[in-house]
Backbone as CSV, one residue per row, in Angstrom:
resi,resn,N_x,N_y,N_z,CA_x,CA_y,CA_z,C_x,C_y,C_z
1,MET,16.295,-5.709,76.570,16.618,-4.371,76.124,18.003,-4.008,76.636
2,LEU,18.839,-3.618,75.720,20.220,-3.320,76.061,20.456,-1.852,76.390
3,GLY,19.550,-0.967,75.993,19.714,0.455,76.279,20.703,1.146,75.368
4,ARG,20.955,0.583,74.183,21.874,1.204,73.243,21.116,2.109,72.279
5,SER,21.789,3.133,71.821,21.229,3.993,70.777,21.550,3.353,69.430
6,VAL,20.528,3.125,68.605,20.755,2.495,67.306,20.655,3.482,66.151
7,ALA,19.994,4.624,66.354,19.871,5.620,65.293,19.460,6.955,65.895
8,SER,19.905,8.016,65.276,19.465,9.362,65.624,18.989,10.010,64.334
9,LEU,17.694,10.282,64.252,17.137,10.792,62.997,17.357,12.283,62.827
10,VAL,17.124,13.056,63.875,17.315,14.509,63.818,17.919,14.944,65.145
11,ASN,19.016,15.679,65.081,19.649,16.182,66.294,20.098,17.621,66.052
12,GLU,19.117,18.492,65.835,19.407,19.903,65.578,18.186,20.740,65.922
13,ASN,18.399,22.021,66.157,17.291,22.941,66.404,16.647,23.307,65.080
14,LYS,15.324,23.352,65.086,14.574,23.724,63.878,13.556,24.794,64.244
15,ALA,13.218,25.618,63.274,12.188,26.634,63.474,10.831,25.946,63.580
16,ALA,9.869,26.635,64.154,8.522,26.075,64.295,7.968,25.718,62.922
17,GLY,7.244,24.621,62.849,6.657,24.189,61.595,6.493,22.689,61.569
18,ARG,6.106,22.155,60.423,5.935,20.711,60.241,7.128,20.153,59.495
19,TYR,7.598,19.023,59.979,8.730,18.361,59.352,8.422,16.882,59.214
20,SER,9.028,16.262,58.236,8.863,14.839,58.005,10.245,14.212,57.881
21,VAL,10.435,13.071,58.554,11.700,12.349,58.504,11.384,10.897,58.205
22,GLU,12.091,10.316,57.249,11.866,8.920,56.894,12.851,8.035,57.643
23,PHE,12.335,6.955,58.247,13.157,6.014,58.997,13.304,4.736,58.188
24,ASN,14.538,4.277,57.992,14.812,3.047,57.259,15.446,2.054,58.228
25,GLY,14.703,1.023,58.604,15.179,0.053,59.583,15.685,-1.236,58.979
26,THR,16.128,-1.205,57.726,16.566,-2.448,57.075,17.813,-3.043,57.728
27,ASP,18.634,-2.234,58.368,19.857,-2.734,59.009,19.621,-3.194,60.445
28,LEU,18.397,-3.050,60.946,18.081,-3.433,62.324,17.372,-4.781,62.359
29,ALA,17.534,-5.487,63.458,16.857,-6.768,63.643,15.403,-6.536,64.029
30,SER,14.549,-7.522,63.762,13.161,-7.455,64.216,13.141,-7.400,65.733
31,GLY,12.199,-6.668,66.282,12.094,-6.586,67.732,11.357,-5.343,68.158
32,VAL,11.396,-5.084,69.459,10.740,-3.918,70.045,11.806,-2.869,70.328
33,TYR,11.574,-1.665,69.859,12.486,-0.548,70.057,11.733,0.570,70.772
34,ILE,12.437,1.349,71.561,11.874,2.511,72.258,12.405,3.756,71.551
35,TYR,11.489,4.662,71.194,11.942,5.921,70.609,11.485,7.080,71.476
36,LYS,12.242,8.172,71.413,11.960,9.350,72.235,11.850,10.578,71.346
37,LEU,10.762,11.328,71.532,10.570,12.610,70.861,10.704,13.701,71.904
38,SER,11.471,14.732,71.591,11.588,15.840,72.539,11.625,17.159,71.782
39,ALA,10.907,18.133,72.330,10.852,19.474,71.763,10.597,20.448,72.897
40,GLY,11.567,21.268,73.203,11.423,22.192,74.333,11.247,21.414,75.620
41,ASN,10.151,21.678,76.340,9.857,20.961,77.590,9.109,19.657,77.353
42,PHE,8.690,19.398,76.117,7.941,18.194,75.789,8.888,17.027,75.535
43,VAL,8.668,15.908,76.229,9.431,14.679,76.006,8.451,13.521,76.066
44,GLN,8.492,12.656,75.043,7.602,11.499,75.014,8.351,10.293,74.477
45,SER,8.213,9.156,75.150,8.823,7.899,74.711,7.718,6.909,74.350
46,LYS,7.925,6.160,73.297,6.948,5.156,72.853,7.677,3.942,72.334
47,LYS,6.927,2.851,72.160,7.480,1.616,71.629,7.227,1.535,70.127
48,LEU,8.169,0.953,69.423,8.047,0.701,67.999,8.337,-0.780,67.795
49,VAL,7.435,-1.497,67.137,7.649,-2.916,66.831,8.084,-3.017,65.382
50,LEU,9.273,-3.572,65.173,9.821,-3.729,63.831,9.738,-5.203,63.445
51,LEU,8.962,-5.484,62.407,8.798,-6.853,61.916,9.331,-6.952,60.500
52,LYS,10.035,-8.016,60.243,10.584,-8.220,58.890,10.052,-9.495,58.310
């Protein structure tokens, strides 16, 4: 793991509600990626396995 940022899907404040964002990983290599979700005081990191 190199610790580089490869994509930022949303980087703005939004009003409360449900939102959907589509991720297209065709330009990324297969492997394990770490993603982080944050909203207010909530922060969660998880693994994403990308297989091609």
